[in-house]
ZAFI-21338 format. One line per field, with one value per atom (N, C-alpha, C): residue number from 1; z, x, y; residue in one letter; atom name. Coordinates in steps of 0.1 Angstrom, whole numbers. Example, Ala and Ser with C-alpha at 12.3 -4.5 7.8 and 13.67 -1.06 7.14 Angstrom:
<pts>
k: 1; 1; 1; 2; 2; 2
w: 78; 78; 78; 71; 71; 79
u: 132; 123; 132; 128; 137; 129
v: -57; -45; -33; -22; -11; 0
r: a; a; a; s; s; s
a: N; CA; C; N; CA; C
</pts>
This chain:
<pts>
k: 1; 1; 1; 2; 2; 2; 3; 3; 3; 4; 4; 4; 5; 5; 5; 6; 6; 6; 7; 7; 7; 8; 8; 8; 9; 9; 9; 10; 10; 10; 11; 11; 11; 12; 12; 12; 13; 13; 13; 14; 14; 14; 15; 15; 15; 16; 16; 16; 17; 17; 17; 18; 18; 18; 19; 19; 19; 20; 20; 20; 21; 21; 21; 22; 22; 22; 23; 23; 23; 24; 24; 24; 25; 25; 25; 26; 26; 26; 27; 27; 27; 28; 28; 28; 29; 29; 29; 30; 30; 30; 31; 31; 31; 32; 32; 32; 33; 33; 33; 34; 34; 34; 35; 35; 35; 36; 36; 36; 37; 37; 37; 38; 38; 38; 39; 39; 39; 40; 40; 40; 41; 41; 41; 42; 42; 42; 43; 43; 43; 44; 44; 44; 45; 45; 45; 46; 46; 46; 47; 47; 47; 48; 48; 48; 49; 49; 49; 50; 50; 50; 51; 51; 51; 52; 52; 52; 53; 53; 53; 54; 54; 54; 55; 55; 55; 56; 56; 56; 57; 57; 57; 58; 58; 58; 59; 59; 59; 60; 60; 60; 61; 61; 61; 62; 62; 62; 63; 63; 63; 64; 64; 64; 65; 65; 65; 66; 66; 66; 67; 67; 67; 68; 68; 68; 69; 69; 69; 70; 70; 70; 71; 71; 71; 72; 72; 72; 73; 73; 73; 74; 74; 74; 75; 75; 75; 76; 76; 76; 77; 77; 77; 78; 78; 78; 79; 79; 79; 80; 80; 80; 81; 81; 81; 82; 82; 82; 83; 83; 83; 84; 84; 84; 85; 85; 85; 86; 86; 86; 87; 87; 87; 88; 88; 88; 89; 89; 89; 90; 90; 90; 91; 91; 91; 92; 92; 92; 93; 93; 93; 94; 94; 94; 95; 95; 95; 96; 96; 96; 97; 97; 97; 98; 98; 98; 99; 99; 99; 100; 100; 100; 101; 101; 101; 102; 102; 102; 103; 103; 103; 104; 104; 104; 105; 105; 105; 106; 106; 106; 107; 107; 107; 108; 108; 108; 109; 109; 109; 110; 110; 110; 111; 111; 111; 112; 112; 112; 113; 113; 113; 114; 114; 114; 115; 115; 115; 116; 116; 116; 117; 117; 117; 118; 118; 118; 119; 119; 119; 120; 120; 120; 121; 121; 121; 122; 122; 122; 123; 123; 123; 124; 124; 124; 125; 125; 125; 126; 126; 126; 127; 127; 127; 128; 128; 128; 129; 129; 129; 130; 130; 130; 131; 131; 131; 132; 132; 132; 133; 133; 133; 134; 134; 134; 135; 135; 135; 136; 136; 136; 137; 137; 137; 138; 138; 138; 139; 139; 139; 140; 140; 140; 141; 141; 141; 142; 142; 142; 143; 143; 143; 144; 144; 144; 145; 145; 145; 146; 146; 146; 147; 147; 147; 148; 148; 148; 149; 149; 149; 150; 150; 150; 151; 151; 151; 152; 152; 152; 153; 153; 153; 154; 154; 154; 155; 155; 155; 156; 156; 156; 157; 157; 157; 158; 158; 158; 159; 159; 159; 160; 160; 160; 161; 161; 161; 162; 162; 162; 163; 163; 163; 164; 164; 164; 165; 165; 165; 166; 166; 166; 167; 167; 167; 168; 168; 168; 169; 169; 169; 170; 170; 170; 171; 171; 171; 172; 172; 172; 173; 173; 173; 174; 174; 174; 175; 175; 175; 176; 176; 176; 177; 177; 177; 178; 178; 178; 179; 179; 179
w: 1168; 1157; 1148; 1142; 1133; 1121; 1116; 1104; 1106; 1114; 1117; 1107; 1095; 1086; 1076; 1069; 1059; 1049; 1047; 1039; 1025; 1018; 1004; 1004; 1014; 1015; 1018; 1027; 1031; 1020; 1013; 1001; 991; 988; 978; 982; 995; 1000; 999; 1003; 1002; 987; 978; 964; 959; 963; 959; 965; 978; 984; 978; 975; 968; 955; 948; 935; 936; 948; 950; 954; 956; 960; 974; 976; 989; 998; 992; 1000; 1006; 998; 1003; 1014; 1012; 1022; 1035; 1035; 1047; 1053; 1046; 1051; 1058; 1052; 1059; 1072; 1072; 1085; 1095; 1091; 1100; 1106; 1097; 1101; 1110; 1110; 1117; 1128; 1129; 1139; 1153; 1157; 1172; 1175; 1166; 1169; 1169; 1160; 1159; 1173; 1178; 1191; 1202; 1202; 1213; 1213; 1201; 1201; 1206; 1201; 1206; 1221; 1227; 1241; 1249; 1244; 1251; 1250; 1240; 1238; 1247; 1247; 1255; 1269; 1271; 1285; 1288; 1279; 1282; 1270; 1272; 1262; 1253; 1259; 1251; 1241; 1245; 1236; 1225; 1230; 1221; 1210; 1214; 1203; 1193; 1199; 1190; 1180; 1186; 1178; 1167; 1171; 1162; 1150; 1154; 1143; 1134; 1140; 1131; 1122; 1128; 1119; 1107; 1109; 1099; 1088; 1093; 1083; 1075; 1082; 1075; 1065; 1070; 1061; 1048; 1050; 1039; 1029; 1035; 1027; 1020; 1025; 1019; 1014; 1014; 1009; 995; 987; 972; 971; 981; 980; 985; 991; 996; 984; 985; 974; 975; 987; 989; 992; 994; 997; 1010; 1019; 1032; 1034; 1043; 1046; 1050; 1046; 1050; 1065; 1073; 1088; 1093; 1087; 1091; 1088; 1076; 1072; 1082; 1086; 1095; 1109; 1114; 1127; 1127; 1116; 1115; 1116; 1108; 1109; 1123; 1130; 1143; 1153; 1153; 1163; 1160; 1147; 1144; 1148; 1147; 1151; 1166; 1173; 1188; 1192; 1186; 1190; 1187; 1175; 1171; 1181; 1185; 1195; 1208; 1213; 1225; 1224; 1212; 1210; 1210; 1203; 1202; 1216; 1224; 1238; 1247; 1245; 1252; 1248; 1235; 1229; 1235; 1236; 1241; 1256; 1263; 1277; 1284; 1276; 1281; 1285; 1286; 1288; 1303; 1308; 1323; 1326; 1338; 1343; 1341; 1337; 1335; 1346; 1359; 1371; 1372; 1367; 1368; 1357; 1347; 1336; 1341; 1335; 1338; 1332; 1340; 1335; 1331; 1318; 1313; 1310; 1320; 1318; 1312; 1314; 1308; 1293; 1288; 1274; 1267; 1275; 1269; 1266; 1271; 1268; 1272; 1284; 1289; 1282; 1276; 1268; 1279; 1289; 1298; 1311; 1313; 1325; 1337; 1336; 1347; 1344; 1349; 1346; 1351; 1363; 1368; 1359; 1354; 1345; 1332; 1327; 1314; 1317; 1329; 1332; 1333; 1338; 1338; 1324; 1316; 1301; 1295; 1298; 1292; 1295; 1306; 1310; 1303; 1295; 1288; 1277; 1272; 1260; 1248; 1239; 1228; 1221; 1217; 1210; 1219; 1232; 1241; 1243; 1244; 1245; 1233; 1221; 1209; 1208; 1212; 1211; 1221; 1233; 1243; 1238; 1233; 1228; 1216; 1207; 1195; 1198; 1206; 1209; 1220; 1231; 1242; 1241; 1236; 1236; 1222; 1211; 1198; 1194; 1201; 1198; 1185; 1181; 1169; 1173; 1163; 1165; 1166; 1170; 1170; 1156; 1146; 1132; 1127; 1130; 1126; 1132; 1145; 1152; 1146; 1142; 1136; 1122; 1115; 1102; 1104; 1114; 1117; 1122; 1131; 1137; 1128; 1117; 1107; 1114; 1120; 1126; 1125; 1129; 1129; 1140; 1139; 1149; 1162; 1161; 1173; 1180; 1173; 1179; 1188; 1182; 1190; 1203; 1201; 1213; 1223; 1219; 1228; 1235; 1227; 1232; 1243; 1240; 1250; 1263; 1261; 1273; 1281; 1275; 1282; 1289; 1282; 1288; 1300; 1299; 1311; 1323; 1320; 1331; 1338; 1330; 1336; 1343; 1338; 1344; 1358; 1358; 1370; 1381; 1377; 1386; 1392; 1383; 1387; 1396; 1393; 1401; 1415; 1416; 1429; 1437; 1431; 1438; 1442; 1434; 1437; 1446; 1449; 1457; 1464
u: 782; 773; 778; 769; 773; 780; 790; 797; 806; 816; 826; 838; 835; 846; 844; 855; 854; 842; 834; 822; 824; 834; 836; 841; 849; 854; 842; 834; 823; 813; 810; 801; 806; 819; 825; 824; 826; 825; 810; 801; 787; 783; 787; 784; 790; 802; 809; 801; 798; 791; 777; 770; 757; 758; 770; 772; 777; 779; 783; 797; 805; 819; 821; 824; 825; 836; 847; 857; 852; 845; 839; 829; 821; 811; 818; 829; 837; 842; 847; 853; 841; 830; 818; 815; 814; 811; 822; 834; 846; 845; 841; 840; 829; 818; 806; 803; 810; 806; 807; 817; 817; 805; 802; 791; 777; 776; 764; 762; 774; 774; 770; 776; 773; 758; 752; 738; 730; 733; 726; 727; 739; 741; 733; 733; 725; 710; 706; 691; 687; 696; 692; 698; 709; 715; 725; 728; 738; 746; 759; 768; 765; 759; 756; 745; 734; 724; 728; 737; 742; 750; 758; 766; 757; 747; 738; 731; 726; 720; 729; 742; 751; 754; 756; 758; 746; 734; 722; 721; 725; 725; 734; 746; 755; 749; 742; 736; 725; 717; 706; 712; 723; 729; 734; 740; 745; 734; 723; 711; 704; 706; 698; 706; 720; 728; 725; 722; 720; 707; 698; 685; 687; 698; 700; 699; 689; 686; 694; 698; 705; 695; 682; 672; 675; 681; 685; 700; 706; 720; 722; 734; 736; 736; 741; 740; 726; 717; 703; 697; 700; 695; 700; 713; 719; 714; 711; 704; 691; 683; 670; 671; 680; 682; 686; 695; 700; 688; 680; 670; 659; 655; 645; 650; 663; 668; 668; 671; 670; 656; 647; 632; 628; 632; 629; 634; 646; 653; 645; 641; 633; 620; 613; 600; 602; 613; 616; 618; 626; 629; 616; 608; 595; 587; 587; 579; 584; 597; 604; 603; 598; 598; 611; 621; 635; 639; 630; 634; 634; 646; 647; 641; 637; 632; 643; 639; 649; 658; 653; 661; 672; 670; 679; 689; 688; 697; 711; 720; 735; 740; 748; 753; 768; 770; 783; 791; 794; 801; 814; 822; 835; 833; 824; 822; 816; 810; 805; 816; 828; 839; 837; 833; 832; 821; 812; 801; 791; 788; 778; 784; 782; 787; 779; 767; 758; 749; 754; 748; 733; 731; 717; 708; 712; 703; 700; 710; 708; 700; 701; 692; 677; 675; 662; 657; 666; 663; 659; 664; 660; 646; 641; 627; 616; 621; 612; 605; 594; 587; 598; 597; 607; 609; 598; 600; 607; 603; 609; 624; 627; 641; 649; 643; 650; 653; 643; 645; 657; 657; 667; 681; 681; 694; 699; 691; 696; 700; 692; 695; 706; 705; 714; 727; 726; 737; 745; 738; 744; 746; 740; 743; 735; 725; 717; 707; 704; 694; 680; 670; 656; 652; 656; 652; 659; 672; 679; 673; 670; 663; 650; 642; 629; 630; 641; 643; 645; 653; 657; 644; 636; 625; 612; 614; 603; 591; 594; 584; 588; 579; 583; 592; 598; 608; 600; 588; 580; 576; 574; 572; 584; 596; 608; 608; 605; 606; 595; 584; 573; 578; 584; 589; 599; 608; 619; 612; 602; 595; 589; 582; 576; 586; 597; 608; 614; 616; 621; 611; 598; 588; 590; 590; 592; 605; 616; 629; 629; 623; 623; 615; 603; 595; 603; 609; 617; 628; 636; 647; 642; 630; 625; 621; 615; 611; 622; 633; 645; 654; 654; 664; 658
v: 554; 553; 542; 534; 524; 530; 524; 528; 540; 538; 549; 549; 546; 546; 558; 562; 572; 570; 580; 579; 574; 580; 575; 560; 556; 542; 533; 537; 529; 528; 538; 538; 529; 529; 520; 506; 503; 489; 485; 493; 490; 487; 496; 494; 481; 478; 465; 453; 454; 443; 440; 451; 450; 442; 445; 439; 425; 420; 406; 404; 414; 413; 407; 395; 388; 395; 400; 406; 419; 426; 440; 437; 427; 423; 419; 411; 407; 420; 430; 442; 450; 450; 457; 451; 437; 430; 434; 433; 436; 450; 459; 473; 476; 468; 471; 461; 450; 440; 444; 451; 456; 465; 473; 482; 475; 465; 457; 450; 444; 437; 446; 458; 467; 472; 474; 477; 466; 454; 442; 440; 442; 440; 450; 462; 473; 470; 463; 460; 448; 438; 426; 425; 431; 431; 420; 411; 402; 397; 393; 390; 378; 368; 356; 359; 365; 368; 379; 388; 399; 392; 382; 375; 368; 361; 355; 364; 376; 386; 391; 394; 400; 390; 378; 368; 366; 367; 366; 378; 390; 402; 400; 395; 392; 382; 372; 363; 370; 378; 385; 395; 402; 411; 404; 393; 385; 381; 377; 373; 385; 397; 408; 419; 419; 429; 433; 423; 426; 434; 434; 442; 456; 459; 473; 482; 491; 501; 514; 517; 530; 541; 538; 549; 555; 547; 553; 550; 556; 554; 539; 534; 520; 518; 528; 527; 526; 534; 533; 520; 514; 501; 491; 492; 482; 483; 495; 497; 490; 492; 485; 470; 465; 450; 446; 453; 449; 450; 461; 463; 452; 450; 440; 426; 423; 410; 408; 419; 419; 416; 423; 421; 406; 402; 388; 378; 381; 372; 371; 383; 384; 377; 379; 372; 357; 352; 338; 332; 339; 335; 334; 344; 344; 332; 330; 319; 305; 304; 292; 291; 302; 302; 303; 309; 309; 323; 333; 347; 349; 353; 356; 369; 370; 383; 393; 406; 416; 418; 417; 420; 409; 397; 386; 385; 394; 394; 395; 387; 389; 401; 409; 422; 418; 416; 412; 425; 432; 445; 444; 433; 432; 431; 423; 420; 433; 442; 454; 465; 461; 470; 484; 487; 500; 508; 501; 509; 513; 505; 508; 514; 527; 534; 532; 530; 528; 516; 504; 491; 491; 496; 496; 503; 515; 522; 514; 508; 500; 488; 482; 471; 476; 488; 494; 497; 502; 505; 492; 481; 468; 464; 470; 467; 475; 486; 494; 487; 493; 488; 489; 480; 479; 493; 500; 513; 523; 524; 532; 529; 516; 512; 515; 513; 517; 532; 540; 555; 559; 554; 557; 553; 540; 535; 543; 546; 553; 567; 574; 588; 590; 583; 586; 577; 565; 556; 558; 559; 559; 574; 584; 598; 603; 596; 600; 611; 619; 629; 622; 629; 624; 621; 629; 627; 614; 612; 600; 588; 588; 577; 574; 585; 583; 576; 579; 573; 557; 554; 540; 533; 540; 533; 534; 541; 542; 550; 561; 569; 584; 593; 607; 611; 622; 627; 630; 635; 637; 625; 614; 601; 597; 599; 595; 603; 616; 625; 620; 616; 611; 598; 589; 576; 579; 588; 592; 598; 606; 612; 601; 592; 581; 572; 570; 561; 568; 581; 589; 588; 589; 587; 574; 563; 550; 549; 554; 552; 560; 572; 580; 572; 567; 559; 547; 540; 528; 532; 543; 547; 552; 558; 562; 550; 540; 528; 519; 519; 511; 517; 530; 536; 548
r: m; m; m; l; l; l; g; g; g; r; r; r; m; m; m; d; d; d; q; q; q; p; p; p; v; v; v; k; k; k; q; q; q; t; t; t; l; l; l; v; v; v; d; d; d; r; r; r; a; a; a; v; v; v; a; a; a; g; g; g; d; d; d; g; g; g; q; q; q; a; a; a; f; f; f; a; a; a; k; k; k; l; l; l; i; i; i; e; e; e; a; a; a; h; h; h; y; y; y; d; d; d; q; q; q; i; i; i; y; y; y; k; k; k; v; v; v; a; a; a; w; w; w; k; k; k; w; w; w; c; c; c; g; g; g; n; n; n; g; g; g; v; v; v; d; d; d; a; a; a; e; e; e; d; d; d; i; i; i; a; a; a; q; q; q; e; e; e; v; v; v; c; c; c; i; i; i; k; k; k; l; l; l; g; g; g; q; q; q; s; s; s; i; i; i; a; a; a; k; k; k; f; f; f; s; s; s; g; g; g; k; k; k; s; s; s; k; k; k; f; f; f; s; s; s; t; t; t; w; w; w; l; l; l; y; y; y; r; r; r; i; i; i; t; t; t; l; l; l; n; n; n; t; t; t; a; a; a; r; r; r; d; d; d; n; n; n; q; q; q; r; r; r; k; k; k; r; r; r; k; k; k; y; y; y; e; e; e; g; g; g; d; d; d; l; l; l; s; s; s; d; d; d; a; a; a; d; d; d; d; d; d; m; m; m; a; a; a; a; a; a; d; d; d; v; v; v; v; v; v; a; a; a; a; a; a; d; d; d; k; k; k; v; v; v; i; i; i; e; e; e; n; n; n; n; n; n; q; q; q; l; l; l; w; w; w; q; q; q; m; m; m; v; v; v; s; s; s; r; r; r; l; l; l; k; k; k; p; p; p; k; k; k; e; e; e; r; r; r; d; d; d; a; a; a; i; i; i; l; l; l; l; l; l; v; v; v; y; y; y; s; s; s; e; e; e; g; g; g; l; l; l; s; s; s; h; h; h; a; a; a; e; e; e; a; a; a; g; g; g; e; e; e; i; i; i; m; m; m; d; d; d; c; c; c; k; k; k; e; e; e; g; g; g; t; t; t; v; v; v; s; s; s; w; w; w; q; q; q; i; i; i; s; s; s; e; e; e; a; a; a; k; k; k; k; k; k; h; h; h; l; l; l; k; k; k; k; k; k; w; w; w; l; l; l; k; k; k; s; s; s; d; d; d; g; g; g
a: N; CA; C; N; CA; C; N; CA; C; N; CA; C; N; CA; C; N; CA; C; N; CA; C; N; CA; C; N; CA; C; N; CA; C; N; CA; C; N; CA; C; N; CA; C; N; CA; C; N; CA; C; N; CA; C; N; CA; C; N; CA; C; N; CA; C; N; CA; C; N; CA; C; N; CA; C; N; CA; C; N; CA; C; N; CA; C; N; CA; C; N; CA; C; N; CA; C; N; CA; C; N; CA; C; N; CA; C; N; CA; C; N; CA; C; N; CA; C; N; CA; C; N; CA; C; N; CA; C; N; CA; C; N; CA; C; N; CA; C; N; CA; C; N; CA; C; N; CA; C; N; CA; C; N; CA; C; N; CA; C; N; CA; C; N; CA; C; N; CA; C; N; CA; C; N; CA; C; N; CA; C; N; CA; C; N; CA; C; N; CA; C; N; CA; C; N; CA; C; N; CA; C; N; CA; C; N; CA; C; N; CA; C; N; CA; C; N; CA; C; N; CA; C; N; CA; C; N; CA; C; N; CA; C; N; CA; C; N; CA; C; N; CA; C; N; CA; C; N; CA; C; N; CA; C; N; CA; C; N; CA; C; N; CA; C; N; CA; C; N; CA; C; N; CA; C; N; CA; C; N; CA; C; N; CA; C; N; CA; C; N; CA; C; N; CA; C; N; CA; C; N; CA; C; N; CA; C; N; CA; C; N; CA; C; N; CA; C; N; CA; C; N; CA; C; N; CA; C; N; CA; C; N; CA; C; N; CA; C; N; CA; C; N; CA; C; N; CA; C; N; CA; C; N; CA; C; N; CA; C; N; CA; C; N; CA; C; N; CA; C; N; CA; C; N; CA; C; N; CA; C; N; CA; C; N; CA; C; N; CA; C; N; CA; C; N; CA; C; N; CA; C; N; CA; C; N; CA; C; N; CA; C; N; CA; C; N; CA; C; N; CA; C; N; CA; C; N; CA; C; N; CA; C; N; CA; C; N; CA; C; N; CA; C; N; CA; C; N; CA; C; N; CA; C; N; CA; C; N; CA; C; N; CA; C; N; CA; C; N; CA; C; N; CA; C; N; CA; C; N; CA; C; N; CA; C; N; CA; C; N; CA; C; N; CA; C; N; CA; C; N; CA; C; N; CA; C; N; CA; C; N; CA; C; N; CA; C; N; CA; C; N; CA; C; N; CA; C; N; CA; C; N; CA; C; N; CA; C; N; CA; C; N; CA; C; N; CA; C; N; CA; C; N; CA; C; N; CA; C; N; CA; C; N; CA; C; N; CA; C; N; CA; C; N; CA; C; N; CA; C; N; CA; C; N; CA; C; N; CA; C; N; CA; C; N; CA; C; N; CA; C; N; CA; C; N; CA; C; N; CA; C; N; CA; C; N; CA; C; N; CA; C; N; CA; C
</pts>
C-alpha cells in the first residue's frame, strides 16, 4: 500500500510539504517513489513506461501538493494521481500510435522487484478495461478494501465489486482460451 510510514510522521511531512517545505516534500517523494513505480508498472506492464509515469506523478505532486486539502488520506490522493497519470500515458501513447499490443509488452520482471508472481496473469490484467484494471490492482495487488478502492476510484464500493467481477469473467475467458 502507498505510504507505509508511521502515520504521525507521514502526516507531519504532508502538512509541512503542503506549507511549502521542500525538504518535507523530498522526503515524501523518497518514501513513496518505489510504491508509485510499482503501481505504475502493474498498470502499464513495462519498466520504461512505469519510470516515465512515476516521474510524471512526482512532477504532478510537486505542482499540486499545496492544493492538497486533507479531505481524503494522502495515500488515496496519491493513488488517484498515479492511476490518472497511467491512464493519461496510455491515451497519449495511443494518440501517438506508439502503443504496443498487450501481448507484445515486455515483461520487465527484474525491475518489478518480485512484485509480479505470475507475469502471464498480470499481462492479461493489462488487457482489461481501465476501471477493471484499477479495481484488480488496488484490491488484489495493493491489498485495499473495496471501500478504499472505491474512494480512490471515486465510485461506490459496489461498483468496485462489480468491476472486479467483470474483470474475473474476462480473465477466466482469456485463461481458458490461452491454455
